[in-house]
N, C-alpha and C positions, 0 to 999 in steps of 0.2 A: 230522662229528661224529662218535665214537669208540661205535659199539653203543648205537642209540637204543633210551632207555629205555621199557618200554611204562607209559605211564599206572597206577598202583597202584588202582583203581576202586574199592577193598573199600569208600568209603562212598557212593558214587555208583552203585552197580549192585548186586553180592550183600550183601555182611557185612553192613550194616544193610539193606535190602529190606525185611525183613519187619517191621522198627520201621515204615518208612511207610508201609508200607502198614494199619497197622494206625494210623495216626497217620488218615492218611485214610479209613478206614474209619468209625472214631468221627466224623469232621466228617458223613460221610454218612449216618450213624445220627441226629447232630442236623439231620439234614434233613427228615427223614423228619415229615410230617404230621402220621401216629398213632401211634402203638409196639403192634404189632398183641401180642396174648399169646405167637406163635411169635415173632416176634423178640426180645421180651423172654428168653421161655425160651431162645435160641440163645445170645444175647447172655452172659447168666448161668454157662451153660455154658462159652463161652468164654473168660471172664473168668478162671473159677473157678482154686481152685489144683492141679487134681487131673492127673495126669498125661495126657498126650499122648492116649495111649493109649484110657484113660478116655475124654476127652472125645470120643475118636470112634466109639468105643461107645455115648454116649449120646445121638447124632448121628443112627448108625445104627437106635437103638430108636425114635428120633421118625420117622426116614422110614419106618419097620416099618410105624407105626400111621396113616399120612398117605394116603390116596388120591390119590396124584400124577397122574395122568392127568386129576386135574380142575384149573380154577384155584386156585392157593391163594398168598395174597398175602403176601408175604416169603419164598416157598419157594426164591426165588433166594439171600438171603442166607442161609440155611441151608448151600446147597449152596456156597456162596463161604466158608463159616465152614470147612464139612467141608474142605473145598479144601486152607485154608491151613494146617490140623491136621496136614493129609495131610504137607506140605512141612515141619513144623515135624519129625516122622518121620524124613523123606527118603523119602518114598514120591510120587515126583515125577508117574507114570502117575498113579496115581488122582487127585492134586492136579487134575492135566491133562481130568480125565474126568471131575470133577464142577464146575470152572469151567465147561467146553463147556453143562454144562446150566445150569446157572446163565445163563449166555448167551445159551442160545434161553428160556428162560423173561421173564429179560429182557427180549427183541425182542420179544417177544409183549406186553409189557404197554408198551413206551416207545420210542420213535425212538430213530436210530441215533447222537443225540447225549448220551443219556443220563450222566448222571456213572458213574452206578453198572455201565453199561455197558461204559465207557471203562477205569475200577475195575478190571471183571471181564480184559478183553482185556490190560492191560499185565500184572496178576498171571501171567499166558500166557507174559507173555516172562520173566518169570523163571520157572518151571518148566522152560522148553524151556532155559532159558540153564544150570538146574542140569544137566539132561539132555545137554547138549555139543551140543547139536540146534540150533544155533548158529545154521544157515541157513534154519528155521522162527523163529527169534526176532528173524531180522532181518523176514523177508518180515510177521510182525505186526507190527512196528515200525511200516514201509513202510504197513501199511495203518492203523494208528489214527493215524498223521500225514495222509494218505489223505485221511479223513474232517474232520479237520479239526475237529472237535467244541470248544468256546469252553471248557475244562475244562484242569484242574492236567497231568492224569495225557498230554494232547496235548504238552503241552509238554516233559514229561520223558520223554516217546518220543521229541522231536526231539531230545533228549541225549542218549541208549543209541543211539540210531541214528546218532548223529554218532560217538561216543566208538567206535561197531562200523566205521565209515568209515574214520575214521581209524587204528583199526587196520589196517585193510586198505590201507591208502595213499592212500586217496582223499582226501587232505586238504582240497580246498578246498567239499567236496561234505560235507562231515563238519562245516565254517567257516558254511555257508550252514544248517546245524541248528540251531547254535550261537546263531548271528543270530535265527532264529525265536523259539525259547527265550529269549534274554534282550529282545525285543523285544515280551515278555507283560506285561513286569512291570505300564506302566500300566492293564492292564485286570485284572491278579488280583494284585496287588500283595503276589506270593511270592516273599519273598524269596531261602527256599532253593533254590525252582531258578534261580534270577536267579544266584546264587550260583553254585551248579552249571556252569550255563552259561558264564559268565567264566574259573570252572576247567580247563571244558574248553576254552576257546580257547588258555590255555597251554599244558595237555597238547602240542594238535596243532601249535603254534608250535614249542613246544618238540623236536616230533616230525622238523620238516622238515628240520631242519640249513640252516635260510637266518633265522638272526637278522637279518642285519644288514639284510636285503630287507623284515621285518616288524617290526623292530622299535618301530614309532610304534603299531602297534594290541599289543605285548606290554606294554609300558608301559600305555596306557589300561584294559587289563584285569588288568593288577596291580594298579593306582588302584584300582578297583573292588572289588577283591578285599582291598586294603588297607583299604574303607572299610568292609562289611562286619563285616574284623575289627573296628576299633576299634570297632564298633556292639555286639557282643557275640555276633556270627554264629560258631559254628566252623568255621574254615578248615581241610579235609582237612592233615595233613601232608604229602600228594602234590604239592600244589600250591608247597610249597617245595622238595617234588625236581625238579619240573617245569620252576623257576624258577633251581634249582643247573644245569640240564642246556642251559637258558637260554644260563647265566652260560659255562659251559663250551665252549659252541660262540662264543663271540665273545673265548677266552681268558683271562677275568678267571678265573682258577683258585683262587684264595684268597677271591672272592668265594660262586664255587661249593663251595670244602670249607666254607664257613660255614652255607651253606646247605643242604647236606647232614649235616652235624654236627645240626643244630638239629633236621632232619627224624628221623636218630639218634633222641635223646635224646626223639622222642614215643614211637617205635614199643618202645626201651626198656622204657619206662614202660608201653606198651599189652604188653612181652611179645608180639609183634608176630616169628615168630623168622623169617616168609619175607621181610617185610619187612626186617627189620633186616639180614639176608646181601645183600640186595639194595645198602642202602646201605653196606655196606663193600666192595660190588667196585667201588662208585662212588668211596667215597675212595680205595681202591685203584689206581683210574685216574689220580685225581689227584696222589696225590703221587705215580707216578711221572711224569706231563709234569712232576713240578718234578722229577726225576732223584732222587728219594727212593724208590730201588728197595728197600731193604731193608722201610724200612715200608710202600710196597703190596703187597711180598709178604705181609706178616701179614694186611695185610688180606682178602688174593683168600684166603690159609688158610682167617681166618675165615669165610670165606662160603662155603666148599667143606665146611666142615667141618660151618655148622647149617642147608645149606639141602638140601629134599627135590624142590625143583619146580628142573626142568629146564632150565625157562628161565632161572633165574638161573644156575645151572651152566654152560649153552653160554654166559652174556657173561660168566661167571668165567675159562674155558679160556678165549675167545677174546683178553680182556684177556692173560691171562699168555703166551699167545703171541706177540703184539703188544710187547708191550714186554720181555720176554725179553731178558737183556743177553746177545747171543752176535755172532760176527763172522760167523757165517755165516745167511742169513735162513732157508736150509732147514729150519735148527731149528725154526723158526716154525711150518710148515707142519703139525705133527702137530696140534697144539692145536687148532687152527682143523677140521680133520678134525676131531679130537673133541666141537668145540664143535659142528658138523653132526650128528655122529652123535648126542651126547646129544640133540637134541631129534625125532632121526627115527626112532632104536632100531635099526631091524631092517637098518641099514647096515652097509656092510663097512667098519670102522673107517680099513685101508688104502687107501680110494681113495673118487673123487668116488660120490654118489649119484645116483640116473637122476632125471632131468625128473617122471616121474608119483609117484618117490614125494616129491620134493618140491612139486608142484602139491597132492597129496594130504595136505600139512601145516598148518596152522593156525599156522605159524611160518614163512612165505615171507619176509617184512621181515627177520627177522632170517636166516636162511640167506644172504638175499642180502649181507648185508653181512659174514659168514664167508668165502662164495664170492670177493669179489672181496678182503678180505685174503690169501687163497691164491693167488689171479693175480697180484698184489704181491708177494711173496713168492718165486713160484716166478720171475721175471723176474727180482728182484735178484739172488737166485738164480745164475741163467744169467751176469749182468751179474760175478759174484766166481767163477765157479768154470769158466764157459764149456762145459756141458755142454748136452747139444741137448737130451738128455730135458727140465731140465724146461721149455725151450721150450716141448715139445710138449705138455705138463701146463698148463703156461700155457694156451696154447690150446683144451684141451681147457674146460680152465673158465672161460674166458671166452666161449665159446657155450654151453655152461650158463647163466652168468650174462643172455645176450643173449633167449635161452629166458624165464629167470624175470622178469626187466625187460617183455620184449612184454608178458608176463601182465599183472602187475602192469597196467600203462601201461593195454593194453587195455582189463582188465577197472573202471577208474576212468570215472566217469560222467559228469566234466564235464573241459569244456578243460584248466583254470589245471590240475588236476592230471595227467591228461595232459603237460602242459609241465612239470611239476616232477620225473617220471621222466623226463623225455628230458633235462634238466638233470642229474638225477641221472646219468645211465648216461654222457654225452660223454668224461669221463675210462677209462672202459670200452670204449669204442667207440675211442678213441686209442691206449691200450694194444693193445685189438685190433690194429689197424693196424703197428702196433708190433711185433710180434709176427710179425706175416705180413710188417713187411718186411727181420726178423731172419733167418726162416726161407724169405726168398725166394718167397712163395706169396702172387702178385698178388691173384689170383680170391678170395681170403678178406680180405684189404685191400680189394677194390673193394666186397663185400659188408657189412665194416664202416663203410666210410666211408659207402656207401649207408643203412646203419641212424645215421648221424648227421644225417642230414636230412628235413627235413619228412613226418616219419612220422604227425601229427595231421592235416596236408592231403593225405597217402597214406590216409590213414583211410576221413577221409570222401570222397574220392574212390571209395574200393572198395564206401562204403555202409554201412560200420561195424560190420558181422555177421559180418565173418572176419578175421584176422590180415592187414595188405597184403600183397602182394605184390612180391618184391625183386629186383629184374632184375640177372642175372649180369651179369660183366664180357661173357663170349663173346655175352650176350643184346643187351647193349649197343652192341657192336661191331658185330656183323649190324644191328641198327636205325639206326645215326649214322655209321659210320666206312665211309667208302669212298675211289677213289684221289681225290679232290679235298677230304674235311671228316675233320679230326684231332678227335677231343676229348679235353677232359682235366680230372680230379676228384681237389678237392682235402677233404685235412682241416686243420685247422690251429686253434692254439690259441696263449697269451704264452709256449709254454714251447717245440714241437714242431712239424711241420707235416711232412706228405707230401703227394705227389700221384703221380696214374698216368694218363700221357700216351699214347692210341694212335693211331698212323696205321694203314693198310691191312696194313701187312707188321707192326708192331712195337711191343709194349708196352714202355713203360719207367717202372717202378719207382723212384722217388728222393724221398731224404728233402731238406727244405728247410732250409740249413745253420743258419740262421740266423733261428729262428721272431721269437724275442725282436723284432731290429732286425726285420722285417716287420710289424711292428705299429706300430711305430715311423715307417717309409716310407710306409706305408700313411694316418695320419695326416696328414703332410706332405703326403702327393701330394691329400689329400682338401682341405686347407685351400691348396694351389697351384691345385686345377684348378675352384677355386667359385667363381673370379672372374677376370676380366679381367688375361692377361700385359703389363705395360706397360714395366714396366724392365727393363734389359740383368740387371742382376743375380738378376732371379728368372726371367730365361727360361733362365741360367746354373744355378739351382738349379733351376727343374724339369726338364733334361736328365738333370742328376746325379742327384736322386730315382727318376728314371722308371730312369729305364735299370739301374740301382742296386734295384731293386724287381723291373723285369725278369728281371734277372741270378740274384736268389732266387727268382724264379716258374718260371722255366725253367729250371734251372740243370743243362739235359744239356748235349752237345756237339751244337756248329751248331744250335742251338734256333732263330733269326730264318731258316735255311736252309728248315728243315722246315716251317715256320709259313708260311712265304712265297707267297703264292699260293691259298689254303687256307682253306676255312672252318672256323671249329675255334670248335667248342662246349664254352665254359667250361662246367662246376659247383663256383662257388665257394663256398669255406663262411666261417662266421664276419665277420673285417674284410671280408675278402677280397671279401663282397658290396653292400658297399658304395662300388664303385670303378668307372670303366668302363676294362678291360683294352686298348679302341681307340687312347686317346690314352697310352698307356704308348709310352715308346722302347727300341727294341733297345740302342745305345749314344747317350751325349749328343751325340753327330755324327746320327745316322739323323734319320728323321723317324717322325711319327706312325704304330703298327703299324696303324692303319684304311688306308694307303695303300698296304699290302701285304697284307694279311688282312681276310674279312670273317669278325667276331667276334657271335654270341649266344647267350644265358645258361640254361642252367634249373636249375629246385627241386634236383633229380636226377632220374637216368635212371627209376630206381621211378615218377616224378610224374607224367613226361613218357608214359611205356608207359600208363599210369590213363587221360591226359587223351585220348592219341591214340586207347585203343579206348571214348571217347566219341561215338556216332554220332550224337548230335542235330545236325539242320537247322532254321537258321533257315527262314520265310520269306521276307523281307526282307531287300534288300543293305546300305544304310548308311544308318545315323541319327548325324546331326551338331545336338549341344547346344551351347550357349554363349548363359548366361544371359546375358552383358555387363555387364548394370547389376544390380544387388544390392540386396534389403531392408537387407540385415544393411550397416550404415553402414559399419562398418569395411573392408566390403571394395571396394578401389578399380574401378572402370569399366574394363571392358576393351574397350575401343572400337573395337579395331583389327581384332577377330575377326572383325566382323560382313560381310566381304569374304570373309576365308581361308575360312570354313563356306560361304559363297555359292559359292566354286570349287571346294571339295570335294562338294558336292551336285550341280555341272552335270559335273564328271569323269564318275559313276557315277549318276546321275539318281536321288539319295539325297532324304531325308526332314531335314529339318531341326525342331526345338526353339530356336525364341530368343526373350530377352528371356523378360517374362512366360511364353512358353510352354515357357520353361525350369525348371518346377517339380517340386521332388522325386517329386510323385504321377503328373506325366506321364512321366519317364524311367521311371520301378520299372512304372509300366503294361505300355511298350514294351520295356523291355529284352532280355525272350526272344528278338522276333519279329526280331531281323535281327543281321546275319552279321559284319556291321564296327560298328562304336560308336565316334564320337570326342566323346571330351567335352575344350571347352576351357574355361578356370575356373579356380577358387582351388582351393587344395587345403591341408590344414595339420596341427594336430598337438593335435589338447585337451589340455591341460596338466592340468586336472579329470579326466575321462574316462580319460584316459590313451590315448588312442586317433585312429587318422589320421581325417580328413573330405575331406570335396570339400562342393565348393560349388552348390548350384543356384539362383533367383532367388527360389527364396521360404524354404529351409531349406538346413542342412548334413544329409548323408548321411553318416551315421560307419561307421566300418569293421566293427561288431557287425551294423551293420543290412543291409550288403552281405552277412555270411556266410549272411543268410536267404535272400537275395534266387535266382530261377531266371534262368538265362541259359542262350543255345545259340550265342557271339560264337565264330566262330574269332579274331577280334580286336578287342581293345578298345586306344581306343587314350589314352591319359590324359595330354592338354594342362595338367597343372595344376605349378606348380611342386612341388617335394619328393614327386610321389605313388609315388614306388618308396621312400619315406624312412619308416619307423618305430622300433620297438621292436625291437631286436635281442634274440630270444629264442633263447640260445646252442643248439645242435644242430637247432632247428627252424627258422630264417630268420629273419626283417625283418617285421614283421607290418603291411605296409603293403599301402594302396589296392589295387594289385595283387594282394595275396595274395588278398584279399576275392575277387578275382573268378577269379582258380583254384578258390578254395574251392566256386562252384557252378559250376565245367563248360567259361569261358573255355581258349581253347587257347593264346592266346597275347595280351601285354599289352607295350604300347609305356610305361615309364611315363620319369618326371625325376628325377634322380639330386639336383639341388638347385633353387634359385630359381635357375632358366635365365632366359635373355635371349624375352621376350615374340617382340618381333619376330624374332629368328633360328629361335627355334622354328617360327612359323608359316610362315619361307622353305622347311627342310628338311620340314617334314609334306606341304607340295605336292608339294613334287618327289616325296616318295615319295609319294606316292598317284598321283602321273605313273607311275613307276615300277610301281608297282602294276601299272594302267591298261594297260602294254604286258604285263602275262606275268612281271617279275623275282618272285622268293622276296622272303618280307617280309624277310630279312636283309641279299640283297641290293639290295632297293631302299631299305634306312634305311643304308646305306655311301654306295651312290650317292648317297644326296643329301645327303650330310654332304661326300662328295666336294666334289659342287657348288656346297653353301657355303663349304666351302676354296677352292678354284677363282675363287670370284670374291668376297673381300673379300680386306683386304689389313693388313699391321697387327696392330695390338693385336687387332681385331674378327676371326682367326685363331686367337687363344685359345681352347681347349679349353670354356671355360666358353661361350662360345656355342653348341658345335655337338655335344658330346662325354655331354650330361647324358641325353639320350632313349637307353634302352639296351631292347633288344628282347629279353623273356625267354619261353621255351617255344617252339612249333611254328615252322618257319619257311618254312613249301614254300609256294607261292602263293596265293593265297586266292579264290576262283569267286566274284566277283562279276554273271555273267551270271543272268539271271532262271531258272529251273526250266521248264521243258514244260508242266504243268500250269498254274503261274500264268500266263503267256505264254497258252494258250488262253482260261482266265479273264481275259485283259488283251482279248483279243479277243473272247472274247463281251461282254463289257462295253460296248467299241467298236458290235458289231454293234446290239446293243440299243440303244445311242445313235441310231445313223445310222439307222434304223425309225424310230425316236419322231421326230426329227427331219425325217425325209420324207414321216412319216403327218401332224405338224404342219403341215409346208410346202403337200402336197396339198390338207387341210382349210382351210390359208386362199388356195386357188386357186379352190378350188369356191366358197367365199364371194366 
């Protein structure tokens, strides 16, 4: 959506704040058990018709006559009234000084949950806001909500903090604060606060540019606002403006214009010039989208004529550029730079600002949008005029955008907000790869590809205390590529795609010729591979689909010959994250790729690097978990797993949790102690919680719970249907159970892509463990097991449905399942102790 419209928060924050403060002060006065002479005098001065300067002099005269070193009832009330009056004359520092005195006195008199104390703290947030000390304001709001005093000021603080966070782009954290405020109604029956909470929801959803994703929530909060309006509560016009933004986002332009016009009529009646200018700008944008450029130009000009607000002026410049009727995209760029210059003021209008200048600005989100417009216009200008300097300027702009998005995302406090900013940046990173392709700069392309993958996961693995380390292409080649191993990384969406293929001596940077066809082919492949192939026509369809897909994904000369006999590490993207490459065919007549290639997967080279630095080691070897039967009657018994678990335990002298012992609590308690964990159970997707789960005998373990667990596993095997499945978050990856275990430190995971066959999976995994025991690395062991399955089965049982579901992601090295030396000493020590105990008992028996 064009230019996030900042919520006009006058009624909710600053403009009418003091009216609300006086209202609550009056309530507080009414709650006083006894009106003291001092309070009566103070209130009479405060409510008088005298000039504010006269009131201040009167309050100061009272203070001069009091011994303020002694405890005087209602002295805090005097300081508060004085601070409110200082605020009226714009002396905010004085207001802060006297409010702090009121707070000190009230702390002496009452507990921290005092109604008056909350009132005073809330007043401070207004004064600091007036001084533009927004960090201090946010700090105090955070403190107020953390105390959680059961009064209105706590819930008003939730709203103010929510709006602050929404302005910074931490949208989901903002929504959580509005939710807390709206949930307070059954306790406090405060309609004004609840109405503002619903307005806050609408503002935030309007800012997020994801209307269709949030439409159900938007409609709910709109209905609540409509209810308040019908019952005579004043709905601020900014709500109609935000609803217009939402209509605009789903291309209901006429509805948006109606809402903007409704807002404009109110502001014209109020003679609120800056708000009027904002709506003129918005109406201009709407008429431009309808192709009514003359009318749009008139609105833009009106906005510039009456506005003195740099944010409104910048938005208008940006819109003028975006909707400029020109055949040369380069003509748009000066408007975007002028918008940026308007917000930063101290920059050269002909060039990009520095990251430090943007970082210090309160307009980061606006500047981000203008930079994106600039980059896109420069790339379009290159295609029109073929001037390479446009591409180099676009590249510079894209790196600046990357830094800014990274800052905003990293500063967001909840994963949902981080994921939002990742979704917002995927098109920018794709554009970055495109520019790098046009400039033939494979190193920069690899960087943008890596920034497009699993950043939230990477941040967690880095400890979330600093920006994550992005591995360079050369570092990745040194780590992964040798004479026997190739690496390929993809970036893909429904419109375009690119890949980088690296061998020991060569880097191939190529464009996927028909990305739209790839998405369609992937869907066909998923349907074919996830069920047995019985009919001849299905075989033919499979061969055609997979070979065509192979040709798109490896569209370089002699591709199969370069893959043959090699280990290939694949870093997939978008829909490619949900398919097994090993079941593709290079030609309709050839065999499955697994016959000639050993394949494994990585979320990203940078994620692997972070996992590889993990030096945690577990004290025990292998834990096999198999509930077999489940207390949840909807889950069928897995009776065939008992013997398989016994075989695995025998191979490695491992430990078991079987049947009732395979409880959720026991698994969590033992998770961190083992290097290899095998889970043979059910998995699925909770349609209510929208999260994957894995079942134990008594309960299900959900993805959100897995994130919070600690483990030291070298490998986790999820022998459960669809354990690699989950919602696909664009730019981040599949939110699967496998991801959950990576989140807390697992180096590699084997998981299932679809509802695979229990019997074939068990066969493959037993052979996998046998190969591991003989010293094969994880990738080679899994390939060997699958080839053994293919060699020992016939006809439809050789369908990829039976053997291709299980895929390995992460580290492929051999796994050391020997007992550490110190543990061997412990075991020998325990054995010796047991021997002496038995020997001693035998001697005693003989003596008797």
